[in-house]
N, C-alpha and C positions, 0 to 999 in steps of 0.2 A: 505495498499499502503506500500512499507517498508520504514523502518527510517534509517536514515546514519546523524551523523554529518559533515564530507566533505564529500557529493558526489563530484566526477568531469564527470558530465556527461552531454560534451555540447551540446546546442540546448534544452533539455529535464526541461520541466515545472515541476514545484517542491510545491506546499504545505506547507510553513515552520512557526514550529512557536516557539515561546519561553515563559516560563512563571516565574513567579516570586517564590524566597523562600514561600514553606509554603503557597500557592496565595493568597501572602499580596498584598493589592489595594495600593501601592505604587504609583498607577499611576493616579494624580490627574490631575484638566483640564490644571494646568500650564505643568507637565512632559508632559502630552500627546498631548498639544502643539510646543510641546521641541522634542515629538516621531517623529511625523509626520513631522519636520525640517530635524531632521536626517537623518528619509528615505530618502527625498529629496534630498539632497547632498551627500546620498551615490551611489546613485543612479548617479549623474554625473563624481563619479570616479571609474564606472565599463562598464562594455557593457551589462549588464543585464537587462531584460524588466522587468518591472514590469508590472503583471495585475490586481493584487487588494491590498487592505490591509484593517484594522482594529486595531487600538489600544485600546485596553478596559482594565480595571482598574487593573489587574493583570497580562495582558498577552498579546501578538500581534500575527496576523496572516499575512503574506504576502503570494500571490501566487504571481510566478517569472517565467520568461526561463531563465536558466543559460544560459550566452554568453561562449566567449572563454575562460574568466575568471573562477578561482575556482567560487563558492559559497560561500565560505568563505571570499573571499574581497569585497563581500556587508554585509554578513552576521557579521563576527566580529568587523568592526567600528560600525555599530547600535548597539547592545549589546551591545561595551564599551561605547561610548558615553551616551548610555540611563542609565547604572548604574550610571556613571557621573550625568547626569540629574537629579537623584532620590537622588542623595549623596547631590547635589545642594542643590536641592526644600526644602527634607523632613528632611535636618539637620542628616544626619547619612550614617554613613560608612559600608564596610564589601561587599559582595556577595549579590548580588542584584537576577539572574537567580539563578534556584532549579539545572540548570544542563547548559549545550550549547544548541544550538537549534537541532527542530528534521528536516527532510525535508522529505516527501514523494512524491513518484516520481506519477506526475499525466499520466498516459498512454494514452488518447487517447480524444477527444474534450468533449464528454460528461462525463466525468471527470473533466477535467477543471474547466465546466459550474458547475458543482455542489458543485466543491470548493469554486470560485467568491460566488456563492448565498449563501453558507455555513459562509462564511465572512462576504457576508455584512448583512447576515441575526444576524450575533453574538450578538449586542446590543438588539436585540428584547425582550422584555416580562420586561428582566431585568434593562434593563437601559432605554427603549423609547418603541414605541408603533408603529411606524413607521423609517425603515432605512433613509428616509430622513431628520428625527428630529437629526440624532446621526453623531457629526460633523467631527468625528478622522476616516472616513471609504471614501476606493475611490468608494462607490457608488455615492457620491459627484460628483465625479468627470465624472462617467457616466451620471450622467443625468443635467450637468453645473450648476453646485452649487460649492459654496466656500468651501472647507476644511480648519478645524479649527476654532478654538474661535477666537484668537488675528490678523489674518491676511487670506488673503485666498494666497494658495500653488498650483504650478504648478505641474501635475503631469505627463509629457510629452508623455511617457512610458503606460499611462494606458486606456487613451482613445479609441487607437483600438480595445482593447478586447472586445468591443461591440460588433465588427463584428460577434463574435461567436456564438451569439444568434440569427442572422439574415435567416429570412425562403427565402429572394432572395438577388440580388446581388443591389438594391436600397439602397446606403446609407442612404436618407433621411428615411426609415423606421426603421434604426436597433437601434435606442434608443427606440421605440416604442415595438420589439420585445424582448427589454431586462426587457422591466417594465413586459411586458406579460409572461416573462418566471417569471422574481421574483414574480408575484401574481399568476401565477400556484404553484410558492413555499410557500406560503403564505394558498394557498386552502388546499393542500396538507398536510402542519401542522395542519389546523385545522379539519382534516378529522375524525373522532372516527376510533376507531379500526373496521376491517371488514366491515366497509364501503368503497366501489370502489373508485377510486382515480380517479383525473379532469385526464381530457385528456391533455399530455403532449404538448405542443405549438410545430411546427415542426423546424428544425435547418437545413434544407437543408443549405445554402449558409454556416451558419456557420462551418459548418462539410467538407465543401470544406474551405471555409476559412484556419480551422485549420490545413488543409494539406496542405496548399499552403505554412503556415507561420511560423506554431509552430511546426509540426511532425516529421519536416525531421533533423538530429542530422548533424551539421558541420562534414565534413570527418575530423579526428584526423590529427593534423599537420605532426607526423611522418607516416600518411598515410594506420593506423592500417584500418579496418573495423571496419563499427561504431560498436557495441554494439546490439544496435537494429537492426540494419541487420542482425546482426547473429543471435540472438535470432529467429526473424520474420523468417527467410532461413528455419533453422532446424524447427520449427512448421509446415510449407511449406511439408518437407520432412520426419518426424516423427509421429505427428501426423495432419491433415488437418484441421480434425473438429473441433479442439482446440483452442481456443480462447486467446489473450496473457494476457488479465485478468483472463482468467482461471487458464492459467500457474501461474499466478502468487498469486493464491489463496493458504492459505499454507496448507488449506486440499484438498485428492485428490486420487484418484486411481492412480494404480500402470502404467498403460500410462502416467499422470502427472509427477510423481516420476522420469520416465525415460526419458520423453521431459527433464525435468528442467535439469536433470543431463547430457545429450548431451548437452543442450544450456551450462553449465557449463564450459563443458570440451570446448568444438570451444571459447568461450571468451576468456579461459584462454591460449588456444596455438593461437591465435590470438595476443595475450601480452599485454589484459588490465588485469587490479588491482584486487585484490580479494575483495577490500571493495566495487570497484563500481559492479560489478559482482553481490554481495549481495545484495546493494542498489537497483540495477534495476530488480533485480528474487526476491525479499521478501524473502531471505535465511540469515540464519544465517553463520557467517563467517568462523567457524568450517567446516559447511556442505560445504563450497566453496575450503576449503583446503581441505578435505577429496577427491573430485574429483577432484584438481588441482594434486596433486601425484598420481591416479590413471593413470590421464589424459597424464603426461608425462612418466608414466613408460609404456604406452601402445602407446606411438607415434611411426609412421612406423614400428607399427608388423600389 
């Protein structure tokens, strides 16, 4: 999916990550405890919704739904205070992160489930044998265990995401559904090449839960049509057989290219910023710029 440093797509879910310079393992137990607390504190100062996180020795991942506030309002304090924690604990100075954070757009319920599972499984093999054993991950929030080594921290915005894995509406079954999905991912990871993968658990309620709580972008404050709505409407009109995921792939034939250009032009004329369009459609800023020039030149013709 697309990468951007400062996306502004209200209501959109993102897989966000940042890593240290040279992948240096500066995040020891003390630093990771501090970063968990930093994330918890930053969430109280923004309207973002955290779905998952993990703090590794040289990087961290978040799966987060952006609210009305720009994503940077959450991420800049996290990165800044994490750097200060490394300075304090490691007795060093200077830059900590190799660059500003990356953010990848999560386009549907399946992508978000996959991102959450990826984040929670990140420590496996290298740092622990099971996700339950790792203290600096929201997997423990999903299973009702304390997070961090020195203290138990509360993440009220994480727990609701367990419903994304559910097959039915009975909340009593949702945690078990999450466990089944994680077990399925573990089983897939152990499969040899060319061996059929196990059957994926059903997530019918999770898909409906996504549609009700995560997939709808809030209306822009200035009344602009939602960027996602514009793109989906464009697909229905010019390429009804094409899915959003197919449109976001970098490869594709002339049909994909033309649909993408049409979507870019309509988003530009609706008043959306080029950087946001590029982030959502997984294209370069120069591509958006070229299409923008033509769109404004042909407007009204």
